[in-house]
C-alpha positions as a Markdown table, in Angstrom:
| # | Residue | x | y | z |
|---|---|---|---|---|
| 1 | Met | 20.2 | 1.6 | -4.2 |
| 2 | Ile | 20.1 | -1.5 | -2.1 |
| 3 | Arg | 23.3 | -2.5 | -0.3 |
| 4 | Pro | 24.0 | -6.2 | 0.2 |
| 5 | Arg | 25.3 | -5.4 | 3.9 |
| 6 | His | 21.9 | -4.1 | 4.6 |
| 7 | Ile | 19.8 | -6.6 | 2.9 |
| 8 | Ala | 21.5 | -9.3 | 5.0 |
| 9 | Ala | 20.0 | -7.7 | 8.1 |
| 10 | Ala | 16.7 | -6.6 | 6.0 |
| 11 | Ala | 14.4 | -9.6 | 7.2 |
| 12 | Pro | 15.1 | -9.7 | 11.0 |
| 13 | Ala | 15.4 | -6.0 | 11.1 |
| 14 | Leu | 12.0 | -5.4 | 9.3 |
| 15 | Leu | 10.3 | -7.4 | 11.8 |
| 16 | Ala | 12.1 | -5.8 | 14.8 |
| 17 | Ala | 12.1 | -1.9 | 13.3 |
| 18 | Val | 8.9 | -2.0 | 12.2 |
| 19 | Phe | 6.8 | -4.3 | 14.5 |
| 20 | Ala | 7.7 | -3.3 | 18.0 |
| 21 | Gly | 5.3 | -5.2 | 19.9 |
| 22 | Cys | 1.7 | -3.6 | 19.5 |
| 23 | Gly | -1.9 | -5.1 | 18.5 |
| 24 | Gly | -4.3 | -4.5 | 15.3 |
| 25 | Ala | -4.2 | -4.7 | 11.8 |
| 26 | Val | -3.2 | -2.8 | 8.6 |
| 27 | Ser | -5.7 | -0.9 | 7.1 |
| 28 | Thr | -5.7 | -0.4 | 3.2 |
| 29 | Gly | -8.0 | 2.7 | 3.8 |
| 30 | Asn | -9.1 | 4.6 | 0.8 |
| 31 | Leu | -6.0 | 4.0 | -1.3 |
| 32 | Lys | -6.5 | 2.6 | -4.9 |
| 33 | Gly | -4.6 | 0.8 | -7.6 |
| 34 | Glu | -1.1 | 0.1 | -6.8 |
| 35 | Ser | -0.6 | 2.1 | -3.7 |
| 36 | Arg | -3.7 | -0.1 | -2.7 |
| 37 | Ala | -1.8 | -3.5 | -3.8 |
| 38 | Val | 1.2 | -1.8 | -1.7 |
| 39 | Ala | -0.7 | -1.4 | 1.7 |
| 40 | Gln | -2.3 | -4.8 | 1.2 |
| 41 | Arg | 1.5 | -6.4 | 1.0 |
| 42 | Ile | 2.3 | -4.8 | 4.2 |
| 43 | Ala | -1.0 | -5.9 | 5.6 |
| 44 | Asp | -0.1 | -9.6 | 4.6 |
| 45 | Phe | 3.4 | -9.2 | 5.9 |
| 46 | Gln | 1.9 | -8.1 | 9.2 |
| 47 | Thr | -0.4 | -11.4 | 9.4 |
| 48 | Asp | 2.3 | -13.6 | 8.5 |
| 49 | Ala | 4.6 | -12.0 | 11.1 |
| 50 | Thr | 2.1 | -12.4 | 13.8 |
| 51 | Gly | 1.2 | -15.7 | 12.8 |
| 52 | Gly | 5.0 | -16.9 | 12.8 |
| 53 | Glu | 4.9 | -17.9 | 9.4 |
| 54 | Ala | 8.5 | -17.5 | 8.2 |
| 55 | Lys | 7.9 | -19.8 | 5.0 |
| 56 | Lys | 5.0 | -17.1 | 4.2 |
| 57 | Leu | 7.1 | -13.9 | 4.7 |
| 58 | Cys | 10.2 | -15.5 | 2.6 |
| 59 | Glu | 8.1 | -16.7 | 0.1 |
| 60 | Asn | 5.2 | -14.2 | -0.3 |
| 61 | Asp | 6.4 | -11.0 | 1.3 |
| 62 | Phe | 9.9 | -10.3 | 0.9 |
| 63 | Ala | 11.8 | -9.6 | -2.5 |
| 64 | Arg | 14.0 | -12.2 | -4.2 |
| 65 | Val | 16.8 | -9.9 | -3.5 |
| 66 | Val | 16.1 | -10.3 | 0.6 |
| 67 | Asp | 16.7 | -14.1 | 0.3 |
| 68 | Lys | 19.6 | -13.8 | -2.2 |
| 69 | His | 21.5 | -11.2 | 0.1 |
| 70 | Leu | 20.9 | -13.7 | 3.5 |
| 71 | Leu | 22.2 | -16.6 | 1.6 |
| 72 | Ala | 25.2 | -15.0 | 0.8 |
| 73 | Ala | 25.5 | -13.9 | 4.5 |
| 74 | Gly | 25.1 | -17.4 | 5.3 |
| 75 | Ala | 21.5 | -17.7 | 6.4 |
| 76 | Ser | 18.5 | -18.9 | 4.5 |
| 77 | Cys | 15.3 | -16.1 | 4.7 |
| 78 | Thr | 13.7 | -18.8 | 6.9 |
| 79 | Gln | 16.6 | -19.6 | 9.0 |
| 80 | Ala | 17.2 | -15.8 | 9.7 |
| 81 | Leu | 13.3 | -15.2 | 10.9 |
| 82 | Lys | 13.0 | -18.0 | 13.3 |
| 83 | Asn | 14.3 | -16.2 | 16.1 |
| 84 | Gln | 13.2 | -13.0 | 15.4 |
| 85 | Leu | 9.6 | -14.5 | 15.0 |
| 86 | Gly | 9.5 | -16.0 | 18.4 |
| 87 | Ala | 10.0 | -12.6 | 19.6 |
| 88 | Ile | 6.7 | -10.7 | 18.3 |
| 89 | Asp | 3.6 | -11.1 | 19.9 |
| 90 | Asn | 1.2 | -8.8 | 18.6 |
| 91 | Tyr | 1.9 | -5.4 | 16.7 |
| 92 | Glu | -0.3 | -2.7 | 14.8 |
| 93 | Leu | 0.8 | -0.7 | 11.6 |
| 94 | Thr | -0.8 | 2.3 | 10.0 |
| 95 | Val | 0.1 | 2.9 | 6.3 |
| 96 | Glu | 0.4 | 6.6 | 6.4 |
| 97 | Ala | 1.4 | 7.4 | 2.7 |
| 98 | Val | 2.4 | 5.3 | -0.3 |
| 99 | Ser | 4.8 | 6.4 | -3.3 |
| 100 | Val | 4.4 | 4.2 | -6.2 |
| 101 | Thr | 7.1 | 5.1 | -9.3 |
| 102 | Gly | 7.0 | 2.3 | -12.1 |
| 103 | Lys | 8.0 | -0.8 | -10.5 |
| 104 | Thr | 9.2 | 0.4 | -7.3 |
| 105 | Ala | 7.1 | 1.9 | -4.1 |
| 106 | Thr | 8.1 | 3.2 | -0.7 |
| 107 | Ala | 5.5 | 3.3 | 2.2 |
| 108 | Arg | 5.5 | 5.2 | 5.1 |
| 109 | Val | 4.5 | 3.1 | 7.9 |
| 110 | Lys | 3.8 | 4.1 | 11.8 |
| 111 | Ser | 4.2 | 1.7 | 14.6 |
| 112 | Thr | 3.3 | 2.4 | 18.2 |
| 113 | Trp | 4.6 | 0.6 | 20.9 |
| 114 | Ser | 4.9 | 1.1 | 24.9 |
| 115 | Gly | 3.4 | 4.9 | 23.9 |
| 116 | Lys | 6.0 | 5.6 | 21.3 |
| 117 | Thr | 5.4 | 6.0 | 18.0 |
| 118 | Lys | 8.0 | 5.0 | 15.4 |
| 119 | Val | 7.7 | 6.0 | 11.5 |
| 120 | Thr | 9.5 | 3.9 | 9.3 |
| 121 | Thr | 9.7 | 3.8 | 5.3 |
| 122 | Met | 9.2 | 0.5 | 3.8 |
| 123 | Arg | 11.0 | -0.2 | 0.3 |
| 124 | Leu | 9.1 | -2.3 | -2.2 |
| 125 | Val | 9.4 | -3.9 | -5.4 |
| 126 | Lys | 6.8 | -5.0 | -8.2 |
| 127 | Glu | 8.0 | -8.7 | -9.1 |
| 128 | Gly | 5.8 | -10.1 | -11.6 |
| 129 | Ala | 2.1 | -9.1 | -10.4 |
| 130 | Ala | 3.0 | -8.9 | -6.7 |
| 131 | Trp | 4.6 | -6.1 | -4.3 |
| 132 | Lys | 7.2 | -7.3 | -2.4 |
| 133 | Ile | 9.4 | -6.0 | 0.2 |
| 134 | Thr | 13.0 | -5.1 | -0.2 |
| 135 | Gly | 13.9 | -3.4 | 3.3 |
| 136 | Leu | 13.8 | -0.3 | 5.1 |
| 137 | Ala | 15.0 | 3.0 | 3.7 |
């Protein structure tokens, strides 16, 4: 269940928690079907974050519920991301596992920074034909 108070911080928290400052690209590896589509969304998310593309992150990568709850908290998605994107220089993510159940998915994602590895679970939902990130589990 997505809680509004958690979603209000979801967009910047995703950037801060998942992307701690390493370099590289997300590999979709040997994933197939919907699992590959989920991993591709995470790859697109990384590309957009690296490029400082707040508008693309909000429109393409994050689910509508993220923007809705950020607006309720007093800022649009792009406004909430502006400062966070400036702090990100380069990072690497590895999608370790993807689990898809109907229109929801989770992806276990590993990032490494200053020799420290962090594993985070990202939650996604299917909106139309596209997978979108809703937050961290």
